[in-house]
ZAMARGU-4260 file (C-alpha; in steps of 0.2 Angstrom, whole numbers, plus 5000, padded with zeros to 4 digits):
<rodrens>
0) 5000/5000/5000 | 5005/5018/4997 | 5006/5028/5013 | 5007/5048/5015 | 5024/5053/5021
5) 5017/5067/5032 | 5006/5055/5041 | 5021/5043/5044 | 5031/5058/5050 | 5018/5061/5064
10) 5021/5043/5070 | 5039/5048/5074 | 5033/5063/5083 | 5022/5053/5095 | 5037/5041/5098
15) 5052/5052/5102 | 5062/5036/5106 | 5061/5032/5087 | 5068/5050/5082 | 5085/5058/5083
20) 5089/5076/5084 | 5104/5083/5075 | 5113/5098/5083 | 5127/5107/5073 | 5136/5123/5078
25) 5136/5136/5064 | 5153/5139/5055 | 5154/5157/5061 | 5152/5153/5079 | 5170/5149/5082
30) 5170/5151/5101 | 5156/5139/5104 | 5159/5120/5108 | 5146/5107/5112 | 5149/5094/5126
35) 5141/5078/5124 | 5138/5064/5137 | 5144/5048/5130 | 5133/5038/5141 | 5116/5045/5135
40) 5120/5057/5122 | 5114/5073/5131 | 5122/5089/5125 | 5127/5104/5135 | 5135/5121/5129
45) 5145/5123/5145 | 5158/5111/5152 | 5152/5113/5170 | 5134/5109/5166 | 5140/5094/5157
50) 5149/5088/5173 | 5134/5092/5183 | 5124/5081/5171 | 5136/5067/5174 | 5135/5068/5193
55) 5116/5069/5193 | 5112/5056/5180 | 5126/5044/5179 | 5135/5043/5196 | 5125/5028/5201
60) 5130/5019/5185 | 5147/5017/5193 | 5143/5018/5211 | 5130/5008/5221 | 5120/5020/5232
65) 5114/5014/5250 | 5105/5023/5263 | 5106/5019/5281 | 5095/5025/5295 | 5103/5033/5311
70) 5096/5042/5326 | 5088/5060/5323 | 5099/5075/5327 | 5098/5081/5345 | 5096/5099/5349
75) 5084/5114/5346 | 5083/5120/5328 | 5072/5135/5324 | 5076/5136/5305 | 5084/5127/5291
80) 5093/5132/5275 | 5086/5127/5258 | 5095/5127/5241 | 5087/5141/5230 | 5092/5131/5214
85) 5087/5113/5218 | 5075/5115/5233 | 5086/5103/5243 | 5087/5105/5262 | 5104/5110/5268
90) 5101/5110/5287 | 5102/5122/5301 | 5117/5134/5299 | 5122/5130/5317 | 5123/5111/5313
95) 5140/5103/5311 | 5136/5096/5294 | 5130/5112/5287 | 5146/5117/5278 | 5149/5100/5270
100) 5131/5099/5265 | 5132/5116/5256 | 5148/5110/5247 | 5140/5093/5242 | 5124/5101/5234
105) 5134/5115/5226 | 5146/5102/5218 | 5132/5091/5212 | 5119/5103/5207 | 5128/5120/5202
110) 5146/5116/5199 | 5147/5130/5186 | 5141/5144/5199 | 5154/5152/5210 | 5152/5148/5229
115) 5148/5166/5233 | 5134/5167/5221 | 5128/5150/5226 | 5127/5156/5245 | 5117/5171/5240
120) 5104/5159/5233 | 5102/5149/5249 | 5085/5152/5258 | 5081/5152/5276 | 5065/5143/5281
125) 5058/5144/5299 | 5042/5133/5297 | 5042/5119/5310 | 5036/5106/5297 | 5051/5109/5286
130) 5063/5108/5301 | 5055/5091/5305 | 5057/5086/5287 | 5076/5090/5288 | 5077/5079/5304
135) 5070/5064/5295 | 5081/5067/5280 | 5097/5069/5290 | 5093/5052/5298 | 5097/5044/5281
140) 5115/5042/5279 | 5120/5039/5261 | 5135/5029/5256 | 5142/5024/5240 | 5152/5008/5234
145) 5161/5006/5218 | 5152/4993/5207 | 5167/4987/5198 | 5183/4987/5208 | 5200/4985/5201
150) 5209/4969/5205 | 5215/4967/5222 | 5205/4981/5229 | 5194/4979/5244 | 5176/4987/5244
155) 5173/5001/5255 | 5159/5014/5259 | 5162/5031/5253 | 5154/5047/5259 | 5144/5057/5245
160) 5158/5070/5243 | 5172/5056/5242 | 5162/5047/5229 | 5159/5063/5219 | 5178/5067/5220
165) 5183/5049/5214 | 5170/5049/5200 | 5177/5066/5193 | 5195/5060/5194 | 5192/5043/5186
170) 5177/5044/5174 | 5172/5062/5170 | 5184/5066/5156 | 5181/5049/5148 | 5162/5052/5148
175) 5162/5069/5140 | 5167/5073/5122 | 5169/5090/5114 | 5161/5092/5097 | 5153/5104/5085
180) 5141/5092/5078 | 5131/5079/5087 | 5116/5067/5086 | 5105/5061/5100 | 5089/5053/5104
185) 5074/5065/5104 | 5068/5057/5121 | 5085/5064/5128 | 5085/5080/5119 | 5068/5086/5125
190) 5073/5084/5143 | 5091/5090/5144 | 5099/5099/5158 | 5104/5114/5147 | 5089/5125/5148
195) 5092/5136/5133 | 5096/5121/5121 | 5081/5111/5128 | 5069/5126/5126 | 5075/5128/5108
200) 5073/5110/5103 | 5056/5109/5111 | 5050/5125/5101 | 5056/5116/5085 | 5048/5100/5090
205) 5031/5109/5093 | 5033/5117/5076 | 5035/5099/5068 | 5020/5093/5078 | 5010/5107/5069
210) 5018/5103/5052 | 5031/5089/5051 | 5041/5097/5037 | 5059/5093/5042 | 5055/5075/5047
215) 5045/5072/5031 | 5061/5078/5021 | 5072/5066/5031 | 5060/5052/5029 | 5059/5054/5010
220) 5078/5054/5009 | 5078/5038/5020 | 5065/5029/5010 | 5074/5032/4993 | 5090/5026/5002
225) 5080/5010/5006 | 5075/5008/4988 | 5057/5013/4991 | 5047/5024/4979 | 5041/5041/4984
230) 5028/5050/4972 | 5016/5064/4972 | 4997/5061/4970 | 4981/5072/4973 | 4985/5089/4978
235) 5004/5087/4978 | 5004/5075/4993 | 5019/5064/4994 | 5016/5045/4996 | 5029/5030/4998
240) 5027/5013/4992 | 5038/4998/4989 | 5032/4996/4971 | 5036/5008/4957 | 5020/5013/4949
245) 5019/5009/4931 | 5005/5012/4919 | 4997/4998/4910 | 4991/5001/4892 | 4973/4995/4892
250) 4974/4992/4873 | 4986/4977/4876 | 4976/4968/4890 | 4961/4956/4891 | 4944/4963/4892
255) 4941/4961/4911 | 4958/4970/4916 | 4954/4984/4903 | 4937/4987/4910 | 4945/4989/4928
260) 4959/5000/4922 | 4948/5012/4912 | 4935/5013/4926 | 4949/5017/4939 | 4956/5030/4926
265) 4940/5039/4926 | 4936/5037/4945 | 4952/5038/4955 | 4951/5036/4973 | 4937/5023/4974
270) 4936/5008/4985 | 4933/4990/4980 | 4915/4991/4984 | 4913/5007/4974 | 4922/4998/4959
275) 4910/4984/4959 | 4895/4996/4961 | 4901/5006/4946 | 4905/4991/4935 | 4891/4979/4941
280) 4877/4990/4949 | 4868/4980/4963 | 4880/4966/4963 | 4884/4959/4980 | 4903/4960/4985
285) 4903/4942/4991 | 4896/4935/4974 | 4907/4924/4962 | 4905/4938/4948 | 4912/4951/4960
290) 4926/4940/4964 | 4930/4937/4946 | 4930/4956/4943 | 4942/4959/4958 | 4953/4944/4955
295) 4966/4954/4944 | 4968/4967/4957 | 4981/4958/4967 | 4994/4955/4954 | 4991/4973/4946
300) 4994/4981/4963 | 5010/4970/4966 | 5017/4976/4949 | 5012/4994/4951 | 4999/4995/4938
305) 4986/4999/4951 | 4990/5010/4967 | 4982/5004/4983 | 4982/5018/4996 | 4983/5016/5015
310) 4964/5019/5017 | 4959/5006/5004 | 4956/5017/4989 | 4962/5013/4972 | 4970/5023/4958
315) 4980/5020/4942 | 4996/5028/4937 | 4994/5042/4924 | 4993/5036/4906 | 4990/5045/4890
320) 4972/5044/4885 | 4976/5040/4867 | 4980/5022/4873 | 4961/5019/4874 | 4953/5008/4861
325) 4945/5020/4849 | 4928/5014/4853 | 4930/5018/4871 | 4937/5035/4870 | 4926/5049/4876
330) 4918/5059/4862 | 4921/5077/4860 | 4908/5090/4863 | 4904/5102/4849 | 4907/5120/4854
335) 4898/5135/4847 | 4913/5141/4837 | 4917/5134/4820 | 4936/5133/4823 | 4945/5117/4827
340) 4950/5115/4846 | 4937/5127/4852 | 4925/5113/4858 | 4926/5107/4876 | 4932/5090/4882
345) 4922/5081/4895 | 4930/5077/4912 | 4935/5059/4906
</rodrens>
């Protein structure tokens, strides 16, 4: 069957995991470099943001995380600090773990921001419910263990800061590549940490959802590479099929096939039922006669002499009308003028 390319394009838009986004730096942007995560393909325009992505998304690919419960902290706490970027609770400023906690969240969430600017983003919350929430959270002590240890190395528990430091030293450089041209899954591109890039891609994605022009162009090129046939029909709509349409001259075929070809030529876009009704009015579709009329359709569709569209309608490739047998050619209507060529032809 022949399928409209634009309709196929919408399938890819509803399944981002089947679609890729290509990002390329313009030639005159000499100072711009992209940083791509080798693990998932995510792109960042900033090296620190790429590192933050690795820590938040891929640290646990290499280190196993475990949480242990301990006793709640003792003492009276009237307020807690909260990260103004990520919303994570940092703890009371007078608690012994506060400075280390600030450093951890800064390193994992905002490594590209200087510490002074980060501290200005910290909020102070005095709500009792939030203080109690911090007490419950601080009971959970997080430790990390390396998943794949080098030979002759004993496993050990690492504090979050130590695990982050070890991950940076051993894996970060290996997992980020610098490039000016990248391709990545749309399912990743639509949720990247780089907000300007993500917003730009989402805007383009929404434009494609309204009218999938770029994807349809990509599909047409891919279909041709796969030796499929792309052609126009109707009002310039592009269709794709595995069979190259090829007109069959009605003058050189048997009567039953000629009858079908000529009727479809004059009535493109009809269904099998409409074909039977047009050729044998009142005939039931399940009758032997209807079966005989439709029996040549299979091999003619396989060879491209008839095009069957995705919605079950039928048509024939364009062919010169002069190939009709003389007795079946439509008669000219006589015009009012005496000169030749001034009369009108009928729609056939």
